[in-house]
N, C-alpha and C positions, 0 to 999 in steps of 0.2 A: 472767848477762849484765851486770848492774849492776856487778859487780866487774871485768869486763873493760873496761867503758867508763870507770868512775870510780875504778878501783883504783890507778892511777898517781898518787902524791902529786905535787901541783903541776901536773898535766896541764892544758894550756891547750886549750880548744875554742873555735874561732872562731864556729861556728854549731851549737848543740845540737840543732836540730830534726831533722836526718837521724838522729842517734843515738837521739833520743827516739821517732821514728817506728819505728825498728827494735825498740826496747824494747817499745812498746805492741803492735806486731804479734806479737812473740814471746810476750807475755802472752796475747793472743787465741788463738794457736796452742796454747799450753800448756793454757789453761783449756777451750777449746772441743773440743780433740781429745786432750787428755791426752798430748801429745807435745811434747817440747822440740825446737826446731830445732837442727840440727848447726851448731855455731859454730867458726870457726877462732880462732887466737890473737889476732886483732884484733877479735873480737866480730862478725864478719861471717858471714852464712849461707853454707854451702857449696852450690854448684850441684849439683842432682840429676844423676845420670849421664845423659849424652846431651843435656843442656840448656845453653844459653849464658847464661841469666839465672837468678839465684836468686829465691826467692819474693818477697822484699822488692822487688827490682828490677821484677818484673812488676806488683805492686800499685802501686808508685810511678809506673810508666809510665801506668797507667790513671788514677790520680789527677791526674797532671800534664797529662793530655790529656782530662780529663772534659768540658770545654766542647765539644770537637769531638764527643765521643761523644753528648752530649745534644742538641747543636744541629743536627748533620747528620742529615737525614731517615734513618730506619732502613732504608728501601728501598735508599738509596745505600750505606750501610754493608754491608748484606747482599750487594749486588752486588760490593763490594770484597772481602768475605770469600770469596764464591764464586769470584771470578776468581783469587784468590790460592791457592785450594785445588784448582785444576784438576789432574787426573791426566794422565798422558802420553797417554791416549786422548781428552783434551779434555772429560771428564765431571767435573762438580763433585761433590765428596764431600759427603755429608750430615753434619750435626753429630752427633757421637757423644754418648752419655750422659756420658762423662767430660768432654767439652768443656762441656756444659750445666752439670754440677755445678761445674766449675771457675769458670765465670762467676758462678754463684750465690754461690760462696764469696767471690769478689772483692767483689761488691756488698754482701753481708751484713756483711763485716768491714772495709769501707772506713771505718767509724767510728773506727778506730784513729788516723786522721789528726787528728780533732778532739781526742782525748785527748793526742796528742803536742804539738799546738799549745798547748793549755792548760798542759801541763807546762812548755813553753818559756817562756811568759809568767810562770809562777810562779817559775821559776829566776831570770829577769832581775829581777823585782820584789824578790825576796829578796836578790839580790846588791847591789841598790841600797839596801836597807834592812837593814843588819846588826843593828840592835837588834830589829827584827821577826823576823829569822831566828833570833836567839839565843832569843827567847821561844818560837818554834815548836819549836826543838830541845829546850828545857827541857821542854815539854809531851810531846814524843815520848818523852823519857827517863822522865818520870813515868808515862806510860801503859804503856810496855813494860818498865820496871824493869830495863833492861840485858839482857833475855832475847835469845838469838839469834833471828834471823828465823824459823828453822824451828819455833820454839815460839809464834810469834804466831798468833792465831786471829781469825776474823771475830766470833765470839760474844763473845770476851773484850775485844777491843781496838777494833773498828771504831766502835761507838757512842760510846765514850769520846773518840776522836779527833774524831768528827763534832760532838759537843757542846761542844768546847773551841776552843782557839786555832788548831789545825790546820784544823778545819772553817771557822773564820772566814777564814783566809788563802785557802783554796781557793775558798770562795764569793765572797770579794771579788775574786779574780782573774777568776772567771767573770762577775761583775757588770761589771767594767771591760772585759773582753775576752770578750764573750759568744760562744758557738759560732757563732751566725748573727746578723748585724746586723739581719735582718728575717725575719719568718715569714709564709709565704703561707697564706691561708685563702680559702675561697670559700663562698658560699651555694648551696644546692641549687636545686631547681626551684620553690620557694615563697618568698615574701617572709619575711624574718627580722627580727623586732622587736629593737631594741637600745636599752636604757635607759641614758642617760648624764646625770648630774646631775639626776635626777628627771624627765627628759623622754624620751619614747619616740620613737625614730627608726626608720623602716622601710627596711631595706636591700633593694633589688630582687633578684629571683631571678638566679642565675648571675652574681653580682658577685664579682670578684676583690678581696680585701682584703689589704693589706700591713701587718703589725704591726711598728712600729719598736722592735725589742728594745733597741737601744742607748739610745734616748731614754727608754724605760721604766726602764732601769737607772740613769739619771742624773737622774731627776726629783727636784728638790730637795724636793718634798713628802714623799718617802719615804726619801731617801738623803742622807747628809752630803756635799754637793758644795761645801763651803766650806773644805775643807782647804788649798787653795792661797791662801786669802785673797781670792779673786775668784770671781765667778760669771759665766761667759761661755760662749760657744758652743764654745770650744776643748776638746778632750778632756782634756788634762792628766792622763793616767792615773797618772803617778808621784806628782804632788802630791796626787791624790785617792784614793790607795791607803790605805784606812783599815779594816783588819780589825776593829779594836776595836768598830766600830758593830754588828757581828754578835753581840756578847756581851750583849745585853739579856735580859730574862726572857721566856720564851716556852714554850708547850706543844708547838710544832711542831718536834719533834726532827729531822725530815728536813732542815730548812733552818737548822740552828744554833739558837741561843737567842733570836735577834731575832724579834719578831713581824712577819713579812713580810706586807704587804698583798697579797692575791691579785691577780695580774697585774703586780706591780711587779718580780718576779724570775722571768724565764721563759727561762733559758738553754737549757733542754731543751723549750721549749714547755710545754704543760700540757693538762689535761683528758683525755678519752678518746683523743685523737689525739696525745698527748704522745709524746716519744721512748721507744721500747721499750727502748733500751739505756742509759737514764739511770742506773739503779742499778748496772749493771755498770761503767759509766764512772766513777761516783763511787767505788766500791770500788777500782777500779784507780788512780785519782788518789791516794787516801789511802794505798794500799799503797806506791806508788812514792815519794811524798813522804816518808813515814815511813822507808822503807828507805834512801833517799839521805841524808837529813839526820840520821839516827841515827848515821851514821859520817863524814859529810863536812860541810864548810862551803864554800859557793860564794862566790867573790869576783870582782869586776870586775878584768880585767887592766888594769893601769895602766902604760903604757910609761915606761921610764926612772925608775921610782919609786926603785929601789935606788941610783941615782947622783944623786938630787936633792941639791943642796948644802946645803939647810936644811930645817927643819921646815915653814916657810912654803911652800917650793917643793913639798914633798910634799903639803901640804894643797891647793895649787892644782892639782897633777896629779890628785889624787883627785876634785876638783870637776869638772875637765874630763872625766874618764872617766865620771862620773855624768851630765854634760850630754850626752855622746855617746849614752849609753844612753837618756836621756830623749827625745832627738830620734828615736832608732830606734823607741821605743815609740809614737811619734806618726806620724812620716812614713814609717817603715819597715814599716808594717802594711798588708796587703792582704787581700782576700777572694777565696778560690778555692773549695775545698770547704767551708772554714770560715775564720774569721779566722786569719791566719798572719803571724808576724813573719819578714819576708824579709831585713831588714838584719842584718848581722853585728854581734853584741855579744860580743866575746871574754870568756870567763869561765874561772876556774880552780877546780878542786876540791881542797881541802886536807883531809887527814885530821884528824879531831877528836882532841884529846888529853884531852878532858874527859868521855869517855863513862863512864856509870855502870857499876859492877861488879854483876852479878846476885847 
């Protein structure tokens, strides 16, 4: 599927998120069920016989309307379902085992949305930072030694990528664009002691707690938030994109080589109630990033660059394209199922000419 989407040299994509969502759903389908989706020549899934929508369209419909699903009382939804399934005799059909399994599948694998959104942020950040992108490509080349993807393996290549610059880029993207901007927690039926700065505070029973993930990820006590030259309340993700800060010395291999203070990096929450799909998602992110950038370079689309009359005009056109991307990464981000870039940032995939020979 990657070759179908990215295979055309110079192909321009205005918004990568739908394609990345298809890709991550395809990966879940392949890994979870050992079956690849049937794709047409455009990289789209074919509809099953007798169905009007393909699987991706079904999952997308649920994700795009999840607020309605969660906010509308279940009794009303059940009534709507029952009324829409009335037979000619006026009797409502009961849910079959196939329908129940289908709904379980949708909600179990809705996590592909978060992976697609993270990949989208990574693409745009790297398109805006060609030097960083070149360093990532160099490390992918070093780790894979030009081997075809069919010969890559989890045991041989994953940890090498995690510990190096590829891991630094992915973690930094997750720091700036965390999956959830806040995490909900709650105390049970007994008071919960909380120690902060040496003082014990008692949280009452049945208290709802919101953990501000975005604030934790930008706390200047733990993270380099001075890359832009200023320290203020504005996000400024493009100026503060600093993968190098992850390459300190550390024994915690799962979070790169930086010594991460517990609680300062919680993209997948943490503790016994942390995200069950964290490891799968991270392996997926590393595999997709390595596969794409081993063969391609991603560039911002710069209108009229070829007809710019002078080098200065070209430089100004490049700066304007980067400014548009910078604005999109701030004003064009919204929270739905997870943080999502909704603004269009046109990018182009160019085949690499400097790939290593195995």
